[in-house]
C-alpha angles and dihedrals in degrees: 000000000000120000118260112250125220109239111264099213134123090250093051093045092051091047089052092051093048095050093043090051098045106036138053124270087250094058093041095054092041091052092050090050090049089058094045095046092042093049091048090053089048089055091046090053093045091238121163107228138159106249092202094054092044090050095051091047092049093048094050098039096099099029090105091067089073123114096251091063099047094096095048095099089219133106109280088231090062092048090054092044092052092050090051090049091053090048094050095044088051087059095048096250113167118261096245091054090048089051092053092052092046092052093044091057098037094051102040093105095043106087123206099035112063095064089065095054133071117318094253090055093046095046097052088057091044090053092047092048091049096049098039104029104022092232111175087001097169095054088083115060121248088239094056092043088053092049093051095045091048088059093041110024124206107202112177086347098160093055095040098047091049088052090050091050091049095050092044096055109023091094091055105039093156089069092067094068108122098008137085096260092078086075090059094055090042089060102038110027110067098201096045113127113200115225113240119216094203093049090048090057094044093048096045117121091252110111093225 
């Protein structure tokens, strides 16, 4: 199978420059792999998707982990989604396309929903799940995996991405309620107290 190409458009090039300039090498290479793995899965599933929108969503999906967002009090996914929305609106991208990118980023840590939405939304999560979790690992050939990771290496990736997640969300632990990032703080932040949905119901001000 032929290698997936990164879109060669002004929008994609400017997204690349922005993410390269404002994130770590770890996040940059991870984000590029998310696009490449997500696009490959889109091709495997015969999905019709906009490569440019998928690329922008993949590149911005972890931007909200950065230091400048750590006092926002919001989910890092929403911070990244809002930045992508500002970027796209600044380039005159239509509202429906902006909405797809926003959802793709905002929902990428909320399993069980993205696969039922537009292909760009589904494929960002698919790319993230492939690169971080190895879900459906064998559906991409060893040769293509090797080609992608040669372009965008992942040395000590498991340890380093968990550290990036921890640093990106430890100042806003309340934002992990109901999503997978609570597990990160549960492992790596000793004084983290996981919110409990059942206890929240039982302790609500309603009498019964």
